Structure formats: C-alpha cells, structure tokens
C-alpha positions as CSV (number, residue, x, y, z in Angstrom):
1,M,26.2,78.2,-43.3
2,S,29.2,76.2,-42.3
3,D,28.8,73.0,-40.2
4,D,30.4,74.6,-37.2
5,K,27.7,77.3,-37.1
6,K,24.7,75.1,-37.4
7,P,22.3,74.8,-34.5
8,M,23.0,72.1,-32.0
9,T,20.0,70.2,-33.4
10,F,22.2,69.2,-36.3
11,F,24.8,67.6,-34.1
12,L,22.2,65.5,-32.4
13,A,20.2,64.6,-35.5
14,P,20.4,60.9,-36.4
15,T,21.7,60.6,-40.0
16,F,21.4,57.7,-42.4
17,P,21.5,57.1,-46.1
18,I,18.6,57.8,-48.5
19,G,18.1,54.4,-50.0
20,R,16.5,53.1,-53.2
21,T,13.3,52.2,-51.3
22,E,12.7,55.9,-50.5
23,L,13.6,57.1,-54.0
24,E,11.4,54.6,-55.7
25,A,8.4,55.3,-53.4
26,A,8.6,59.0,-54.1
27,S,9.0,58.4,-57.9
28,E,6.0,56.2,-57.9
29,V,3.8,59.0,-56.4
30,L,5.2,61.6,-58.8
31,R,5.1,59.5,-61.9
32,S,2.0,61.3,-63.3
33,C,2.9,64.8,-62.1
34,T,4.3,67.6,-64.3
35,P,8.2,67.9,-64.3
36,L,8.0,71.2,-62.3
37,R,5.9,69.6,-59.6
38,R,8.1,66.6,-59.4
39,K,11.0,68.8,-58.6
40,Q,9.1,70.9,-56.1
41,A,7.3,68.0,-54.3
42,L,10.2,65.5,-54.3
43,P,11.9,66.8,-51.1
44,Y,8.6,66.5,-49.2
45,L,8.2,62.8,-50.2
46,I,11.8,62.0,-49.6
47,A,11.6,63.6,-46.2
48,L,8.4,61.5,-45.5
49,Y,9.9,58.2,-46.5
50,S,13.2,58.9,-44.8
51,F,11.3,59.6,-41.6
52,I,9.4,56.3,-42.0
53,N,12.8,54.5,-42.4
54,W,14.1,56.1,-39.2
55,W,11.0,55.4,-37.2
56,E,10.8,51.7,-38.2
57,N,14.5,50.9,-38.2
58,H,16.4,53.4,-36.0
59,A,14.1,55.1,-33.5
60,E,14.9,54.2,-29.9
61,L,11.8,53.0,-28.1
62,D,13.5,51.8,-24.9
63,C,12.8,55.1,-23.2
64,L,9.1,54.2,-22.8
65,V,9.9,51.6,-20.1
66,D,11.4,54.4,-18.0
67,D,8.1,56.1,-17.6
68,A,7.6,55.3,-13.9
69,A,4.6,57.7,-13.7
70,N,2.4,55.4,-15.7
71,S,2.1,51.7,-14.8
72,E,0.5,50.9,-18.2
73,V,3.7,51.5,-20.2
74,P,4.3,48.3,-22.2
75,N,7.4,46.6,-23.3
76,P,8.8,48.5,-26.3
77,E,9.2,45.2,-28.2
78,T,5.4,44.7,-28.1
79,L,4.6,48.2,-29.4
80,P,3.1,48.0,-33.0
81,W,4.6,51.3,-34.1
82,E,5.2,50.3,-37.6
83,M,1.7,48.8,-38.0
84,G,-0.1,52.1,-37.6
85,L,1.7,54.2,-40.3
86,S,-0.5,55.6,-43.0
87,T,-0.9,58.7,-45.1
88,A,-4.1,60.6,-46.2
89,W,-3.0,63.2,-48.7
90,C,0.6,63.1,-49.9
91,E,0.4,59.8,-51.8
92,R,-2.4,61.2,-54.1
93,P,-0.8,62.6,-57.3
94,E,-3.7,65.0,-57.9
95,I,-3.0,66.6,-54.5
96,V,0.7,66.7,-54.9
97,E,0.2,68.4,-58.2
98,L,-1.4,71.3,-56.4
99,I,0.3,71.7,-53.0
100,N,3.5,70.7,-51.2
101,I,2.4,68.3,-48.5
102,A,3.8,65.3,-46.5
103,D,1.5,63.8,-43.9
104,L,1.8,60.7,-41.8
105,S,-0.3,59.1,-39.0
106,L,1.5,57.1,-36.3
107,Q,-1.5,55.1,-35.4
108,D,-3.8,58.0,-34.4
109,V,-1.1,60.7,-34.0
110,R,-0.9,63.0,-37.0
111,L,2.4,64.4,-38.3
112,G,3.3,67.0,-40.8
113,I,6.7,66.3,-42.3
114,Y,8.8,69.2,-43.7
115,P,12.2,69.3,-45.4
116,A,14.5,72.0,-44.1
117,N,15.6,74.6,-46.7
118,A,19.0,76.1,-47.2
119,Q,18.4,78.5,-44.3
120,D,17.7,75.6,-41.9
121,Q,14.1,76.5,-41.8
122,L,10.8,74.6,-42.3
123,L,8.4,76.4,-44.6
124,I,5.0,75.6,-43.2
125,H,1.7,76.4,-44.9
126,C,-0.5,76.9,-41.9
127,P,-3.9,76.3,-43.6
128,T,-2.7,72.9,-45.0
129,L,-1.3,71.9,-41.6
130,L,-4.4,72.9,-39.7
131,S,-7.2,72.1,-42.1
132,M,-5.9,69.1,-44.1
133,I,-3.3,67.3,-42.0
134,Q,-4.9,68.4,-38.7
135,A,-1.5,67.7,-37.2
136,D,-0.6,67.0,-33.6
137,L,3.0,67.8,-34.3
138,C,5.5,68.7,-37.1
139,V,8.8,67.0,-37.9
140,G,11.8,68.5,-39.6
141,V,14.1,66.5,-41.9
142,C,17.4,67.7,-43.4
143,L,18.1,66.3,-46.8
144,K,21.8,66.2,-47.8
145,A,21.5,65.6,-51.6
146,E,25.3,65.6,-52.2
147,K,25.8,62.8,-49.7
148,Q,22.4,61.1,-50.3
149,Q,21.7,61.3,-46.6
150,A,18.8,62.4,-44.4
151,A,18.9,63.7,-40.9
152,I,15.9,63.8,-38.5
153,L,16.2,67.3,-37.0
154,G,13.4,67.0,-34.4
155,F,9.8,67.9,-33.8
156,I,7.5,70.6,-32.4
157,L,4.0,70.2,-30.9
158,M,1.2,72.1,-32.4
159,A,0.5,74.0,-29.2
160,D,4.1,75.2,-29.1
161,L,3.9,76.1,-32.8
162,V,0.7,78.2,-32.3
163,D,2.5,80.0,-29.4
164,L,5.2,81.0,-31.9
165,W,2.6,82.2,-34.3
166,Q,1.2,84.5,-31.7
167,V,4.6,86.2,-31.5
168,Q,5.3,86.2,-35.3
169,P,2.2,85.5,-37.3
170,P,2.3,83.7,-40.7
171,N,2.4,85.9,-43.8
172,P,-0.8,86.8,-45.7
173,Q,-0.5,83.7,-47.8
174,G,-0.4,81.5,-44.7
175,F,3.3,80.6,-44.8
176,Y,5.5,80.5,-41.7
177,H,9.2,80.0,-41.5
178,L,10.1,77.8,-38.5
179,A,13.8,77.7,-37.5
180,A,15.1,74.2,-37.1
181,S,16.7,75.3,-33.8
182,A,13.1,75.5,-32.3
183,L,12.6,71.8,-32.7
184,Q,12.8,69.3,-29.8
185,P,15.4,66.5,-30.1
186,P,14.2,63.5,-32.2
187,H,15.0,61.0,-29.4
188,L,12.0,62.5,-27.4
189,L,9.5,61.8,-30.2
190,P,8.6,58.2,-29.3
191,Q,7.8,59.2,-25.7
192,T,5.8,62.2,-27.0
193,V,3.8,60.2,-29.4
194,Y,3.0,57.6,-26.8
195,Q,1.9,60.3,-24.3
196,I,-0.5,61.7,-26.9
197,Q,-1.8,58.2,-27.6
198,L,-2.5,57.6,-23.9
199,G,-5.4,60.1,-24.0
200,R,-6.9,58.5,-27.1
201,T,-8.8,55.3,-28.0
202,A,-6.5,52.3,-27.8
203,L,-5.9,50.4,-31.1
204,P,-7.9,47.2,-31.7
205,L,-6.0,44.1,-30.7
206,E,-6.1,42.7,-34.3
207,T,-4.1,45.6,-35.7
208,Q,-1.1,44.4,-33.6
209,T,-0.8,41.2,-35.7
210,V,-0.1,42.9,-39.1
211,S,3.4,42.4,-40.3
212,S,5.7,45.4,-40.6
213,Q,6.7,44.5,-44.2
214,G,3.1,44.2,-45.3
215,A,2.3,47.6,-43.9
216,M,5.3,49.2,-45.6
217,S,4.4,47.6,-48.9
218,E,0.9,48.8,-48.8
219,R,1.8,52.3,-47.8
220,K,4.4,52.8,-50.4
221,S,2.3,51.4,-53.2
222,N,0.0,54.4,-52.9
223,R,-3.1,52.5,-51.5
224,N,-3.6,54.3,-48.2
225,F,-6.5,56.5,-49.2
226,T,-10.1,55.9,-50.1
227,T,-11.9,58.1,-52.6
228,P,-14.0,60.7,-50.7
229,T,-17.6,61.2,-51.5
230,P,-18.0,64.5,-53.4
231,T,-19.3,67.3,-51.2
232,L,-19.7,70.2,-53.6
233,T,-22.9,71.1,-55.4
234,S,-22.9,71.8,-59.1
235,E,-23.5,75.6,-58.4
236,K,-20.6,75.7,-56.0
237,M,-18.4,73.9,-58.5
238,V,-19.1,76.5,-61.2
239,Q,-18.2,79.3,-58.8
240,I,-15.0,77.6,-57.9
241,L,-13.9,77.0,-61.5
242,Q,-14.6,80.6,-62.4
243,K,-12.4,81.8,-59.6
244,L,-9.6,79.3,-60.2
245,S,-9.7,79.9,-63.9
246,A,-8.1,83.3,-63.2
247,I,-5.1,81.9,-61.5
248,G,-4.9,78.1,-61.8
249,V,-3.2,77.4,-58.5
250,S,-3.9,75.7,-55.2
251,P,-7.4,76.4,-53.9
252,F,-5.8,77.7,-50.7
253,A,-4.5,80.7,-52.7
254,I,-8.0,82.1,-53.1
255,Q,-8.1,84.8,-50.4
256,D,-11.8,85.1,-49.9
257,W,-12.5,81.4,-49.3
258,D,-12.6,79.9,-45.9
259,Q,-10.2,77.0,-45.3
260,Q,-13.1,74.4,-45.3
261,T,-14.0,75.4,-48.9
262,A,-10.5,74.8,-50.0
263,L,-10.4,71.5,-48.2
264,N,-13.7,70.4,-49.8
265,I,-12.2,71.1,-53.2
266,L,-9.3,68.8,-52.6
267,Q,-11.5,66.1,-51.1
268,D,-13.6,66.0,-54.3
269,P,-11.8,64.0,-57.0
270,E,-13.9,65.5,-59.8
271,I,-13.3,69.1,-59.0
272,C,-9.7,68.4,-58.1
273,Q,-9.1,67.0,-61.6
274,K,-10.9,70.1,-63.1
275,V,-8.6,72.4,-61.1
276,L,-5.6,70.5,-62.5
277,D,-6.9,70.8,-66.0
278,I,-7.3,74.5,-65.7
279,H,-3.9,74.8,-64.1
280,H,-2.3,72.9,-67.0
281,L,-4.3,74.9,-69.6
282,I,-3.2,78.2,-68.1
283,K,0.4,77.1,-67.9
284,G,0.2,76.0,-71.5
285,F,-1.0,79.4,-72.7
286,Q,1.6,81.2,-70.6
287,S,4.4,79.1,-72.2
288,Y,2.9,79.7,-75.7
289,G,2.7,83.4,-75.0
290,E,6.3,83.6,-73.8
291,Q,7.5,81.7,-76.9
292,A,5.5,83.9,-79.2
293,T,6.9,87.1,-77.5
294,E,10.5,85.8,-77.9
295,Q,9.9,85.0,-81.6
296,S,8.3,88.3,-82.4
297,S,10.9,90.4,-80.5
298,P,13.3,92.1,-82.9
299,A,17.0,91.3,-82.5
300,L,19.2,94.1,-81.3
301,G,21.1,94.1,-84.5
302,D,18.0,94.9,-86.5
303,R,17.5,98.2,-84.8
C-alpha cells in the first residue's frame, strides 16, 4: 500500500528513530531463544521498547490540565508516568519462546503492544490478551525497518475491541485482525490512561520518588518479574506433557483446555521449561526427518 493510501492514523502517528537502547533491550531478552523465535518475537519487543521511548520522552501530558471536569487533575510535571512502567510476561525468555507477546503496565493500567503487519493490521491473540495480559487497552506500533523508525499508531480500549469481536469474532485459534484505522489517535492516550487510573487505587507516595533512569534500567535488564509459585499437580503435569508432546507448541493451541489451564502452564517455570524441551525435541526430529528424506530421495537423472 502506498503512503498516500494509508489510513489517516499514519499521518498523525508520531514517528521517531529506533535507537540502540531499544535494539539492545530486545536482544537481551531474546539471547537464549532459538533463531526462529528471535525473528518472530523481535517486532513485538521493538514495538514495546519503542512505545516506552515515546511515552517517556515524547508523549504530551499537558492535555491533563485541561480536564476542567475534575478538580483533582495534577500538574503534568508532577505525574510519575515513567516510574510505574513494568512488564509481567514479555521479558521472560521461556514465555517469548512459546508465544508472541508484548505487555506493559503504566502504573496500574495494562497494555498489550502490537506491531502492525504489512496490511496495516494488528494480529491479536485474544486468549493471551484476556487471560495473560488482562489488558485495559491495546496499542499499535508501526515499525519501518528500512528507515529504522517506529510510529505510534494509536490505541483501542478493551470494551471497544470486544464490541468489534461481536461483529466479527476471532478465528477458531483465537486470532483477530484489527485494522490500524480502528485505533484512536495516540495523543489521546495519556488522558485515557489517567481517566482509567482515577477509578483505581492511588499509587503510594514513595513510588513518586523513584528516578526515571533507574526504572528504565531495571525494566530493560529483565528483572521485572518474580518467579510464580507452581500451581499444577504432578498428575496434571503428566497430562499436560502427554498432550503437548503431540504438537510441541504454545499451550493456548490445545483446543480442549480452558484458558486458565494454559495460563497456569505458563506461570509454572518447571512445566514451562518441559514444554520448551518437548518443543525443541520435536523440532529436532522434524529437521532430522526432512534431511533424511532429502538425502534418500533419488535424483531426477537417476530415473
């Protein structure tokens, strides 16, 4: 699609360079992943870190002082936006090895971050968004690899996204293609996030004293998660491994499991590692079988 035919969202999207910080942060998370998963997951992490760069350095927060309907709106300079950024899933290599995911919490508002594809769409896996991220809204990011630039396309609230699902449901695998033209302009995001926060518990005062640079360093060094307590019994683990051994893919791909079972699998580090081991083993056998088939196949000239 040519630039003059792109949705208006692209003309309004703030665009800025993808810097070394974003690339190094993504590379650090993907260091222990397989080459294929590095390629598949990289756009999600670049989109995540590009959004963080925009939010901390380029987002306009002045609009908040214009909210005359609420007398409690603070001075934008005192808002600790950058202090509340954290991830729960996408900086864990064992999770990234299994599914495409980029999650971010702005204080207590949860975001799903998605890179736009070549058709200017966000490919959203609904079980991941609802069960894992438990998102309040989704954000679209356009990555322009040839120019090493990122553009913040906009966002959509979960309520609006669910309304779209009523008209056009996700496919049987749980995927939904969201057109970038359905997103609200990015300059409205700070106000929307603040409005969501108004209805939730205020941040403790001491969190407002953390330095921005310290928060960024901790987040991008992959230290934002704590190891969950295993929640699966040994019997359930055996059942899970038996099912996954047949396919070796994300637990969300098992059709007869509820979403909570898949979520428990990913929360349990022990079983998550076993799923990865099975996945790698199956891929190894597939590669070996393909090589053996190629070597045993007679050349056309021999017939």
